[in-house]
N, C-alpha and C positions, 0 to 999 in steps of 0.2 A: 152506700156500698163501700166496704173497706177491703174488698178483694179486687185486685186488678188482673184481668185475664186477657192475654194476647195469644191468638192462635195463628200459627204459620201453616196455611192450608197447603203450601208446597211440600212441607215435610210431615204434616199431620201431628205436630207437636204444639201443645198448649203450655204457655208459661203463666203460672198463677203466682201472684205476689201478695203476701200479707202487707197491707199498706197502711200501717199505723206507726210510722217511725217515731213519732213523738211519744208513743207509749211503748217503745221497744217491741212493737208488733205483738203486744199482749192481746189475748183473745177475750173480748167481751161477749155478752150473750148474743148480740146481733151477728158478730163475726162467726160464732159457733154455728148459728143457724145457716149463714151463708155458705160455710164450708160444706156442711152436710148436703145442702141443696145443690151445690156445684158438682160434688162427686156423683150425685144421682143423675144430674143432667148429662154429665159426660157419658153415662152408659148408653144414651140414645144418640149421641153426636158421632156420626160415622166419620166426620172430618177430623176428629181427635183420636189418635192412636197411641199417644204417649203423653205424659204430663211431667213438667218440672215445677216444683213448688219451692218458693224462696221467700225472703222477707226484705222489705224496703229499708233503705237508709244506711246499710252497712254495719251498724252497731250491733244489731241482733237479728237472728233469724226469727226467733219467737221466745218470749219469756213467760209463756204459760198463761194462766188465767189472769185477767185484769183484776187487781185487788179491789177496784171500785165496783165490780159486779156484785149484785145482791141476788143470792141464790137461796130461796127458802127451802127448808128441809122437812121431811115428814117426821112426826113425833114418834119415831120408832128406832130402837137400836139395831134393827135388822134391815134397815133400808137407808139409802142415801141417794140424793139426786145430784148427779155429776154432769154439768153442762158440757164437759169436754169428751164425754164417753162416745159421742157420735160424730166427732170431727174428722175422723180418718177415712180414707178411701175404702178399705176392706169392709169395715162395719157397714158401709153404705152400698155394698155389693158391687163395687167397681173393681174389675179385674184387668183393666188396662194398666200398664206399668206406670208407676209414679216414682220419680227420682227427686230427692230433696237436696237442694243446694244451700249450704250453710255458710254465711258470712257473719262474723261476730258471735254473740252469745246464743246458745240454745240451752234452755234450762227448764226444769220443772215440767209444766204441762206441755211444753214443746215435744216431750217424749211420746205423747200420744200420736203425734204426726210422724216422728222419726220411727216409731215402732211399727207403723203400717206402711212405711215407704218400702220400695223394693230394694233400693240401695241409697246410700248417702254420700255426697261429695262435699268436701269442706275446704275452705281456703286455709292457709297456714296460720291465719290470725283467729280462727274459730276456737271457741272454748265451750265445754259442756260441763254442767253441774246441776245438782239437785238440791234446792234450798229447804226442802220440807222439814227435816228434823231440826234445823236451826230455829224454826219458828213454831215448833211444837206440833207439827203435822206428820201424819204417817205417809211415807212414800209407798203407795200400794200399786196403783195402776201404772205409775211411771216406772217403778223398779221392776215390775213384772214385764213391762214392755221391753225394757233394756236387757232383762235376763234372757230374752230370746235372741239377742244380738251380740252380747258380750260375755266373757267368762264370769263365773259366779263371783269370784273374789273381786273383780273389777267393778261389778255392779254393786256389790255390798259396800265396797269402800266409797264409791261415788255417792251412794244413797245415804250412807251414815255420816260422811264428813260434812255434808251440808254446804254452807257457803265458805267453809274454811279452805276448800281446795277446788281447783278447776282442772278438768282434763283437757289437755291441749289437743289440737287436731292431729299432731303426730302420734300421741299416745292413743287417741281414738282409732287411728289407722292401724296401729300395732295390735290393738285388742279386737278389731273386727267391726267396730261400730261404723267406721268410715271406710269406703272402698278406694278413695282417691283423695290426695291432698294437692291443692293447686296453689300458685302464688296468690297473694292478697288480691281480692277482686276478681279472681278467675273462676270461682265455683260455678256460677250460673252458665258461663260459656261452656265449660266442660260438661255440665249436665245436659245442656241443649245438644251438644255434639253426640253424646251417648244416646239421648232420647231419639234423635233423628235416625241413628243407625237402627235402633230397635223398631221405630215406627215404619221403617222401610220394609220390614218383614211381614209375611202374612199374619194379619191381626188375630185370627182364630188360634193359630199356633202359639202366638205370643201370650194371649190371654190364658190359654190352657196351661202354659208353662208357669205363669204367675200363680195360677190357682194351685198347681201341683206343688210348687215350692212352699206356698203358704200352708197347705194341708199338712206338710211334714211337721209343723210345729203347732198347729191349731189346737189339737186336743189338749196338750199340756197347758197352753196359754189359757184356754177356756176354763179349765179346772182351777188354775191359779186365780183368775179374775173373779171367780165365784166367791172367793174369800175376801176380796178387797173391800166391799162395803162394810163388813163387820169389823175388819181391822181398823178402818178409818173411824168408824163410830166409837170404837172402844179407845183408840189411842190418841185421837186429836184433842188438843187443848180447846177450851171454849174460844169462840171467835175473838172476844175482847182481849183474852190473854195472848192470842196469836198477834193481835195488833200491837199490844204492848211490846212484845219481843221484836217485832218488825221495826217499830219506831225507835226502840232502844239501840238497835244496831245501825241506825242511820239509814232507814228504809227509803231513801230517795230513788234507789234503783232496785233491781231484782236481787242483788246480792247483799250489799251493805258490808261494812267492816273490811278486814284485810283477808287475803287468801293466798294460797300457795299453788303454783302451777306444777303439773307433772305430765 
């Protein structure tokens, strides 16, 4: 198990931690399955009325898919198997509020989780970026998720600039991705405090409100996501070429190379 779950039965808040700090909390296939199963289990757990999701180690919340994961693909330009497509709470029919607490990096596939959070709290040392284009990959699911939370130009810039630029927590707050910025190390505590307040309210009303807010953007998001598999199939470089680019840029971490903060 690479998810650590602690439930405070007094407040009704569950703290879920991605616990692969040595991999910067990258998601392998086992972790993806665990996340999906956990969200579905929370639907039946009356002792959990709100959830905080974070990453262990402080260096990263999550850096997306583990590059060591082997994902076979169907031999068709019209279909793609994405192991991260079902890692979020909403796609697993969980309508209890989920708050994400970000310390360190959040990049690439982490946006699947940020995109299905009800709101995001980040420490002042957090950074956000999307490395896909740098390595010859289409940012489709990630960009679409962020387009529901940030202005068009901000999403386009982050998605297109790749590893050359990282969005600071302050800039993420200014553009609406983040709802609160805390001192370093304070994101989880702030998220737990907010979750405890929400969990103290009647849960049916809270879940109905989560569903209502989500429905306001669900139709546009669903239509956009329908195009994602085809865009990825057409635009991605071959895996071996992606690997060459990753290694050329010093792929010891999720970014590699130099970058500019904004």
